[in-house]
N, C-alpha and C positions, 0 to 999 in steps of 0.2 A: 323261614319267614314266621312271624310271630303274630299269633291271632289275638295276642291280648292287647290293650290300649296300655300306654305308659300311665302310671299313676297319678300326675299331675292332670292327665286327660280325664280320668274319673272324675276328679274334683271338680273341672269345667262342667261335666256332664249335670252335677248335683246345680250348679248355678242355673244353667238352662233350665232344668227341670223347675226350680224355685220360680223364674221368671213364667213359664208357660202355665204353672198353676192357677197364675194371677192374670196373664194375657189371653187365654183361651177360654173365651166367654161362651156362654149359650147361644148367644145371638150370633157370635162368629161362625159355631159351627154349624148353625141353621143355615146361613148363608153358603157356607161351604158345600152343604148338602142341597141346595136348591138352586144354585147360581153357577152360571158358567162364565168363568173369568173373561176366556177369549170372546164371548159374545157381549156379556154384561158389564164388564170391568169390575172394579171393586164397590161392594155395598159399604156403608158406612161403618158397621162393626169390622169389616176386613179392612178397610182403610186406617182405621184406628190400630189393627193389630200392626199393619205393614209399617205405619208410622213408629210404632212401638220398637219395633224390629230395626228399623232403621237409626232412630234415636240412639239405642245401645251399639250401634255398630256391627249388629250381627248378620246383616245383608254383605257385609265387605269384610268378614272374618278373614278370609284367605288372602285378601290384597295386602300388599307389601306397606309399610307404614309410609314410604315415600309418595304412596301415591293416595293416600287417605285412608288405608285399611289398618286391620290391627296386627297384621303380619303374624296370625296364628298359624301353628302349624296345621298341616292338612289332617292329622288325627282328629284335632279339635274340631274342623270343619265337620268331619264326618260325624262326631258324637252330636253335633247341634243338628245335622240332619236326620240322624237316627230318634233323637229326642222329637222333633217336630213331627216325624211321622207318627209316633206312638200317641202322640197328644192329637193327633186328627188335624194338626196344621200343615199348611203346604206354603213352599217357596214357590209355586207355580203362579207367580205374579205378573202384573202388566210389565215391570222392569227386568223381568227374568234374562232376557235376551242381552241386553246391554250389561248386566251384572255378570252373568256366566259365560257369555261367549264374546261379546265386543271386548270387554275389558281386557280379558287375557289376550286378544289379538293384538290390542294398541299396547299393552304393557311388554309385549315381545318384539312387536314390528312397527308400532307406531311412532310418530316424530316427538320431539320433546314439546312442541307446540300442542299436536294433540293430545298428550297425556296431560300436559298443564291445564287445558281448556275444557277436554270433554269427560275424564274421567272425575273430577269432582261433581260434574253434573248428572253423571250417571250413578254416582252414589247417593246423590241427593233427591233422586226422582225427576229431577228439572227436564233430563232427556230420558225417554224411552224409545227402544229400538223393535222393531220387528225384523225377521230374518228372512231376506230376499234372495233364497237359492233357487228354488224348484221351479221349473218351467213345465208347460203341457207336454214337451217332448224331450225334458232331461229332469227325471226325478233320481232314481238310483244310478244312473249313468250321467253324473252330475256334470262330469266334463264336457258333455254334448251341449251344454246350454247354446242359447243363438242370442241372448240379449247382448248388443254391442254397445261399447262405450269408446267413441272415437274421439282422438285428440284432436282439439281444434284451439291453439294458443295455450292459455292457461286454465283452459277448461276440456270437460269431455262431454261429447253429445250422445246420449242415452236412448237407444230404441230397442224394445222388446216387451215380453211378456212375462211375467210371474204368477204363479199359481199355489193354492193351498197356503197362504202367508198369514200365520198366527199372529194376533195383535195389530192386523192391518188397520183397524179402526181405533186403536188406542195409542200407537206409536206416533212421534213425530220425527224420526229418523229411520231409515231402512239400512239395514246392514247387507248391502248388495254386493253380488258376484256377477261381474259381466266379461265380456271377451274384448279386449283392447288390442288383440292381434289376430285377426281372421285367418292370416296366413300360416301361424304357428302350429305345430300339434296340439290337439285339443287341450292337453293338460298345462302347456305352456305359453297360453295367450291370454290367460284369465287374471283379472285384478279385482281388488277387494275395495269398496268404497262407503263412505257413509253419506247417505242420500236424504235431504231435507224433504219430508213428504208433502209439505207445502209448495214445492217447486212447480212452476208451469209445466204441464205435459203428464203430470202424475194422475192418472185417473183410475179409482179404488170402486171395484162392485162387491157387494157381497156374495159369498158363496157358502149356503147352507148345507149343513152335513146331516147326516142321517140321526145323529145323536143330539141333535137339536144345537149344537155349536155353529160358530160362524167363523170362516176364515175369509181371505180377502182372494180376490183375482184383479191383478195391477196391470194396468198398460202404461207404458213408458212411450212417449212420443216426442222427439227432439229435447228430452230433459236434460239441462245443463248443470253438471256437477263440477264446482272449484277444484283445480288441482289438489289444493290443500287439503281436501277430503279423500283424497288416495290413501289407503292404508298399506303400508311398507312400499315393496318394489314394484312397479308396473311389471306385469306379465308373470308375477310369481304369487299370484292371488290364490290359487290352488294349493300350494304349499303352505302359505299363511293360513288359508280356511283348515286344513288339515288338523290344526291345534283345537280349532272349534269343535269340529265333529269328534275330536276324542274325548274332549271334554263332556260332550253330549252323551257319549256312549256309557260314560262313568257315572257313578253316583250311587252312594250307599242308602240315600233316604229312600228311593223306590224298592231297594231290596227289603229294607225293615218294612215299608207298607205291604208288601207281598206276604211276609212273614205274618204281620199281625193278621192279614185278610185270611191267610190258610189256618191259622188259629181260631179264628170266629168259624170258619167253614166247619173245623172240626168239631168244634162246641156244639154246633147246631146239628150236625149228624149224629151225635151222641145223646144228645136230648130230645130229638124229635122222632116219633114213632109214624110209621105208615103200615096201614093192614095190621096193627098190632104188633109190630115190630121195629125196634129202633134201627135207624137208617144204617148207624155203623156196623150193624151185624150183616148187613147184605154184603156177599163177597165181592160183588163187582165194586160197589162204593168203597168197600175197605180198602181194595186195591188202589182205586183212585185216590184216595186220601194219604195212603203211603207214599205212592208217587209224588203226590203234590208235597208232601214235607220232604222226601228225599230232594226234590228239586229245589225246595229254598235252602237247605242245606248246603248244596252243591254252588248254588248262585252266591251265598254268603260267602263261600271259600274264594269263589272267582273274584267277588268284590273286593276281599281283604287284600289279594294279591295286587289287584290294581290299586287300591290305596297304599300298600307297601310301596309299590314303585314309586307312586307320585310322592310320598312321604320322604324319599330318598333323592327328589328332585328332578326325576326323569319322567318322561311322558308314556304312559301307557297306551302303546298302539295297537298290535294285535291282541294284546291282553285284553284291552276295553272290547274289542271286536267278540273276543271268546265269551266275555261276560254277556255282551249284548245278545250273541248269538244263542245262548243257552237259556236266557231268561225269556227271550221272544217264543221258543220252542216250548218252554216250561209253562208260558200263558196259556197257548192253545190246550195243552193237557189238563191244565188246572181249570179251563172254561168247560171241557168235555166231562170233568167230574162234577163240576157244578150242576150241569144240565141233570146228571143223574141224582143228584141230592135233592135238587129243588123240585124236579118234575115239571108237570104243566104249568105250576104256579111261578117256575122261574122265568116264565115268559111276559110276566106282569111288570109294569113300570111302577116306580115308587109312587107312594100316596093313592094306589089305587086299591079297592076291595080284594083282600087276599094275597096281595103281595108279600113276599116273603124277604127278610133280610135286606129291607128298604130298596126292593129292586136289584138287588146284585147280580141276579142271574142275568137279567138283560145287560147292565152295565158291562158284565164280564164278557160279553160277546162283543160288545163295541170296542173294548179295549184290543181286541185281535186287528182292528182296522188301523190301530196305531203301531203294528209291527213294522211297518215300512219307513216309519221316521228315522232319520240319521243314516238312512242306506237299508236296503232291505236285506232279507235273510241270506240272498245268493251274494250279496255284495259283502257281507259280513264274512262269509265263507272264502271269498276271494282274497279279502284282506289277510286273513290267518294263512291262508295257504301261500301268499306271495311274501308278504312280511313277517309272519311268523315263521314257516316253515322253509322260506326260501325256495318256494317251487317257481318254475318260469311261468310267464303268463299264457 
C-alpha cells in the first residue's frame, strides 16, 4: 500500500486550498463555532459557502459523470476532505445524507428512473434526506427493527417509530429502512425506501440532546409510499443499506480534524503553565499526549488503507470497521488526556469566563456520545471477527 498521493492529486490540493482561502470567511467560521446545523440549519454565511461548493461541483466530486458528478478519483475526494478539515470547514451540511448515503445506494441499486429524477435533485440541493434507520428497540442491532411496510397494490403502508433522526426538521425526504416480510429471518425481510416527509401520517417531534443539538422522534401511522420509491429489490434492503454504513464508517476528513485537534492540544500543553510548571512536563500528561499522537498516526494508517481499497474500486467492509473501532477507542483516551490538560477549567462551556480552548473540554466529552453512531463498538468488533477474520457467529 502506498501512503503517498499521486502527483496529480497534489495539484488538485492546491486548487482546493486556493478556493478555501477565499471561501472560508470569518463570518462562516463564527457560524460553525456557534451554530448546530442539525438544530439550526444553515446560517447565511454557511449557505453562501455551501452554494459555492455546489457551484464548483465539489459536493459531488466522487459521483460518476453520467450522474452529474465530476468522476474524480477517490484520492482527490480524500484531498478535498483533508483540506476542508484543515481550513475549519465542514461537509456536515443539511444535504449530507443524500449526497453521501442515498446517492451511492441509488447508483448501485436504484432504477434508471430514480437515477434520472432523484440524483440531479440531490446534487442541486432541491431534495435533502434524513436517515431513518434507528428505532427505540433497534439501534446497534438494526436488523431487529419493527417498523413495517406492507404491500398494498402499488403502494406500501408503513407503521412504526424512528428515533434519533438527524436532519428530521430540515429534510423533505427520509431514507427509510422498514420490514416488508415479517415472517422472514430478520436480515432478509427488510427494504429501503424514499419517504416524502410531508406524507399523511408522518409526525415529527423534537428530541433535544444534552449538547444542545436536536434530533427527531418520528411516528409513522398508515403512511403510504409508492412502489416507485422502493430502492433496489424488496426484502434486500439490509444488503443494500450495508453500502451506506460502510461509507459512513469511512472518511479521511474526520481523521484530519482529529490530527489538527491533537496538534492544538499539544501546543496548549507546551505553552501553558500550572503551579509554575509547563503542563507538558507533567509525566502523566506527557504520557497522555504521546498516546494521543500515537493513536492519530494509527488512525491515519487505517484510513489510508480504507482509501486504498476504495481507490481500487472495492468496498472497504471489515477494514472500515477496524478504522471506526480504533478511532472510537482513541477518542475516549484523548478525552481523558484533555481532562488532565484542561483541569477544572475544562468543564466550562465556550464563551463563559475562564473557558479554555473555546470550551473544547466539554465538547470532547460530548463527542463520546457519538461513538455509537453507525453501530456501537461491540458491533464493529463483530463485523471484524465475522467478515474480516472469518469467525463463526
